[in-house]
N, C-alpha and C positions, 0 to 999 in steps of 0.2 A: 536471655539469661541462660547460662550453662552451669551445670553442677554435676558432681560425681557423688552418687549415693553409695555409702559403704554397705555392700550387700550382706555382710556378716552381722553388723550391729545396728545399722540405721535403716528403718523402713522408709519407703517413699512417702513424702508428705501427704500425698493424696490418699494413702491408705488409712491415715489417722485423722485427716481433716474432717470437720463437720460437712456432711454431704450437701446440704442446701447452699451454704455460702461458697463452697468450692465449685459447685455447679454454676452458680451465678457468675463467679469470677472467670471461669473458663468459657462460658457461653457468651459473656458480655460483648467482646469485640465482634465476634461473628454475627451475633443476633442484631447488633446495631447496624451492621452493613446490610443484613437481610431485610430488616425493617425499612431501611432506606430504599432498598430495591422494590419493596412492596409499594412504597409511595411513588416510585418511578412508574411502576406498572399501572397504578391508579391514574396518575397524571397522563400517561400516554394513551390510555383508553379514553380519557376525557378529550384529549386533543384530537384523536382520530374520530371520536364521536361527532366532533364539530364539522367533519368532512362529509357526514351523511351515513345513511344506513348501509349502503354498499361498501363503504370504507370499513365500517365496523364488522361487516360480514367477512370481508377480505382479511381483516386483522385476525378474526376468529379462526379462519382456515389455516393461517400460518402459525398460530400460537402453540399448538401441540408440538410441532417440529422445533420451534424455537426453545420451548421448555425442555424438550428432550436433550438438545445440545447443552443447555445451561446445567441441567441436572447431571449429565454425564461428566461435563468438564469440571464442575464444582464438587459434586458429591460422589460420583462414580469413579472415574479415572483419577480425579483429584484426590479422592479419599485413598485410593491405592498409592498415589505418590506420597501423600502425607504419612501413611503407614510405613512405607518403605524407608523414607527418610528417618522416621522416628526409630525404627529398628536398627538402622545403620548407626545413628548417633548414639543410641542407647548401648549398643554393643561395642562402641569405640572404633568402628570401621570408617574412619575418616576418608580413606581413599575411595571406598564404595559410595560414601555420601557425595563426594565431589563428582564422581562419575554419574550418580543418579540424577544430578541436575541436568546433564546433557541428555541422558536417556529420557527423562521426563519431557524435555523440550522437543525431542524427536517424535515421541508418541503424540504430543499435542499437535505438532505440525501435520502428522499423518491423519489424525482424526479431523482436524480443521479442513484439510484438503478434501476429505471424504464428504463432509457436509456441504462444502462449496460446490463440488461436482454434482452432488445430488440435487441441490437447489436449481442448477441450470439445466439439468437433464430430466430427472424423473419427478421432481416436485410438482410441476404443473399437472401432470396426470394424477398425482395423488390428490391435489386440491379438487380436481374434477370428480374423483371418486367420493370425496367428502361432501359433494353437493355444490361445489362452486361453479358458477356460470356467469356469463355476461360481464357487467361492470365489476361485480364482486371478485370474480376470478382474475380479471385484469389487474385490479388493485392488489390482490394477494400476490400476484407474480412480481409486481414492482417492489413491494415491501420485501418479499422473500429473496429476490435476486440481489438486491442491494445489501440486505442484512447479512446473508450468508457469504457474500463476496468478502466480507470483513470477518469471517469466522475466526481467522488466525488471531485477531486482536482479543476476542473473548477467551479463546483457549490459552493464549499467553498469560492473560490476567489471572485466570483461575489456577494455572499451572504454577506460576511463580508464587502465588498466594499459598498453594498447597505445600510447596517446598519450605517456605518460611514457617508455616504452622507445624509442619512435621518436625521441625527442629526446635519447637517450643516458643516461637515468636508469633503470637496472634495479633499483637498490637500494631506492628508495621503494616501488614496487609489490611487490617481493619481501618487504620487511619487513611491510607491512600484510596482504598475502595469506597470509603464513606465520602471522601472528597469528590471522587468521580461521580457517585450517585447524586450528590447535591448539585453538581454542575449539570448533570444530564437532564434534570427536569426543565429548567428554563431554556436550555439549548434545544431540547426536543420541541418545546412549544414554539420557539422562534422558527426552527427549521420546518416544522409541520404547517403552521398557520401563517407564517410570514410576519412582516411588520411594515406599516406604512403602505407604499405602493408596491412593495415586493410581495408576491403571493406565497412565497415559501416553496418547499419541495413536496408538499402534500404527503403521500404515503411513504416516500423515501426519507422524509424528515426524521422519524423516530429511529430508523435504521442508521442513518448517518450520525445521529447524536450518540447512539450506542457505540458505534465503531470508534468515534473520536474520544469519548471518555474512557472506554476500555483501553485504548492505546496509551492514553496519558497515565492511567493507573499502572499499566504494565511497565512503562518506562521508569516511573518513580520507584516501583518495587524492585525492578531489575537493578537499578542504580544502588539501592540499599543492599541488595544481595551481593553485588560485585564489590562492594566496599567492605566485605567481611562480616556482614550481619550475622552469619551462621557460625562464626568462629573459625572459618577457613575460607580460602579464596577459590571460588568455582573457576572452571576453565572449559572452553569449547574445543580447544586444540590439544592434541596429545592424549586424548582420552579414547580408549578402545571400546567400541560398542560390543556389549556382551549379552548373550541370550539370557543368562541367569538374572541379570539386572532388569531387563525388560520384563521377565516373568515375575520378578520380585514386586513390580508394580501391578502387572496385569492379573495376577492370581487373586488379588483383592479387588482391583478396580473393575474387572469384568463382571464378577459376581455382584458387586455393588451396583453396577450399571443396569443390571437386569430389572431391578425395581423401577428405575426410571423408564426403561423401555416398556414394561407392561403398563405402567401408569399412562404413558403418552400414547401407546397403541390403543388403550381403552378410550382415551379422549378422542383419538382420530376416528375410531370405529363408531363411537356414539355421535361424533360430529356428522358422519355420513348418514346416520339415521335421522338426525335432526334436520339435515339439509333437505330432506324430502318434503318438509313442510314449508319451505320457502325462505326467502332472504331474511324476513323479519324474525322468523323463528331462529335462524342461524345466528343473527346478530344478538338476539336476546339470550340465547344459550352461551354465546361467547362472553357476554357480560357476567353471566352467572358463574360459569366455570372458571373465569379469571379470578373470581373471589376465592375459589378453592385454592388455586395455584398461588394466590397472594399470601396464603397462610403457610405455604411450604417453608418460606424463610424462617419463621419462628420455630417450626419443627426442626429445621436444619441446624439452627443455632444451638438449641438445646441438645439435639441429637449428636452433634459433633463433640460436645463436652462429654456426653454419655459414652461415646466410643472410647475416649481416653480413660475416663475413670473406671468403667467396667473392665476395660482391657488390663489396666494396672491391677485391679483387684483379682481378676481371673488369673493373671500371671503369677500372683502371689499365693494362689490357692484359696483366697478368701471369697468363696462363692456366695456366702450369706451376704456379705457387703455388696458384691456385684449385683445381686438381685435387688437389694434395698436401693442401690443407686439407680438401677433401671426403673424401678417403680416410682421413685421420687421424681425423676426427670419426666417420665411419661405422664404421670398424673398432673404435674404442673403444666406441661405443654398442652395436654388434653383439656384441662380446665380453661386455660387461657384461650385456646382456639375455639372451644365450645361456647364460651361467653360471646366471642365475636360472632359466631354463627347464629346464636339465638337473638342477639341484638339486631342483626341484619334481617333475620327471619320475621321479626316483629315490624320492621319498616322496609319491606322489600321494594315497594313502589318508589319510595324516596331514594333508595340506593340506585335503582334502575334509572330514575329521572336525572341522576347526575350525569349519565352518559348518553342518554337519548331522550327525545321528546316524542318519538313515534309511539302511538298507543299499542300497536301490535308488538313492537320490540319490548316495551315495558311489560305487557301481559306475559310474554314468553319468559322474561327474566323473573317475574314474580312467581310463575309456575315452577321454575327450577328452584329458586331460593327457598320457597316455603316447604318443598318436599325433601331437599337435600341438606340445607344448612343446619337443621336441628341435629344432624348426626356428625357434624364436623369434629366433635370431641373424640369420636372413635377414630376418625382419620388422624387426628393429632397423636393419640396414643399409639396407633399402629406405626406411624412414621418414626416416632422417637424410639420405640422399641426395636424397630429395624436397625437403627444406628447402634443401639445397645447390643444387639445380637452380633454386629460386626466385632465389637470389642470382646464378646464372649466366644466368638468363633462358632456360633450356633445359627447357621443361616437358613436351615430348612423351613422354619415357620414363616419368615418373611417371603421366602421363595414361593411356598405354597399359597400364602395369603395373596400375593400379587397375581398369581395365575387365577386363583379362585375369584378375585375381584373382577378381573377381566372377563371371565366366563359369565358370571352373574349379571354384570352390567350390560354386556353386549348381547348375549343370547336372550337375556330377559327382555331387553329393549326390542330386539328383533321379533321375538315371539309376541310381545304385546302389540306391535304394529302390524306385522305380516300375518299372524295367525289369528289374533283376537280382535283385530281391527281397531286398536287403541290409537291414541294420539300422543302429543307431546307430554302430557301429564304422566302417562304410563311409562314413557321412556325415562322420565326423571325419577319415578318410583324405582325403576330397575337400577338406576345410578345409586340411589340411596341404599338399595339392597346390597350392591357391591361394596359400598363404603362400610356398612355394618359387618359384612363378611370379612373384609380386610382387617379391621380392628379386632374383631373377635378371634380370628384364626391366629393372630400374633399374640394377643394377650392371654387367651385361654390356656395354651400349653405352658406358658410361664407361671400362671396362677396355679394350675393343677400339679405340675411337676417342675418346680424351680430348678434352675441350672445347678449342676453339681459336677464335681470332678469325674472325668471319664474313668472307666476301669483301667487299671494298669498305669495310671498317672500318680505322681507323688506330689502332694501339696508342698509349696515352698515354705 
């Protein structure tokens, strides 16, 4: 839906709408897709778990790199694309909007190629550094090489989705990506475990399933896009590539991607520490940390709505409303994620038993969950306030918090093991400390000194 707001007499509807209902309406489609992706993640962990402990360990080795690509394509560079499209459409720059579609696709192709090349060249060395060896390393390489060979499908899906969302259409990508997610679960199970006399593709199964469903979603959304869903007809020919339009995307997307990078670098470094304690420890940690990443979609769904509502309020100079919006969304997401964390923390063995029946794997998972899951609410608050900070244009707290979390978790874990002679439990305590630091360093500055107009600016 497209509308023109009279800037002299009519305020944007989101400036006067009730905060709670408006947040729910904006977050609904994205959150539905993200929740479906969480179910996909749970199902695929279950399927891979049926292949054995080495398969679970190999899955854990690849998981941080896979999540890095997902978070960059959906929330980092994808966020930059959505923001650039919104600014162009809001400013009536239809020609720039048409051109931005091509620029976005070019950037997506470049990043996808980078991930594919990395998977086939440097990724095996990375997995070894993370503790991979023997059968676990071999299975990680199979999954990784197949998955990232189809990186273009994932980048296309999230890029076209960002283009549509940036122009105010969250329903179309929500509908098609939800369909893809629902298809991915049975397809992944079939391709991983096989059926009848056919043994399936084992570790390649989840990767092929993801590529197939992402390609389907991309094609359906592109079809809607080229049918004029945005109010104009995109084009690939006759468009001149311009540095300013690439920068229009990257100046937001690169900064937004930094949080994804620090989060996944932290996961990789900690995976390396955990890998010193053997395959069972690595598999157990993989199950535990996957729970954390399963909660990212809820934070992303609410956070994407916060970016829009905070940005509109900040643009209008209504900083009091911007802060209220930020805290409303952050506390809601933090509470929801916190409840999930506490529920799993009360039944950690049952959660671990869903994915493995190996006693050592279950023990490692329980050790992780009981120490880290109680602090998931701070993770949720920190994540959603990071998105709100994008709308406010105040990125230093999330930047500092991401770096601090990485330092606390990795140096704390290294010190606990190498200096103090600790074990897995001490590594997981360091991870919890990093999570507390992350949420605290984002929330505290906003609580102590709420956002306000910078000096020299005039409120709208």
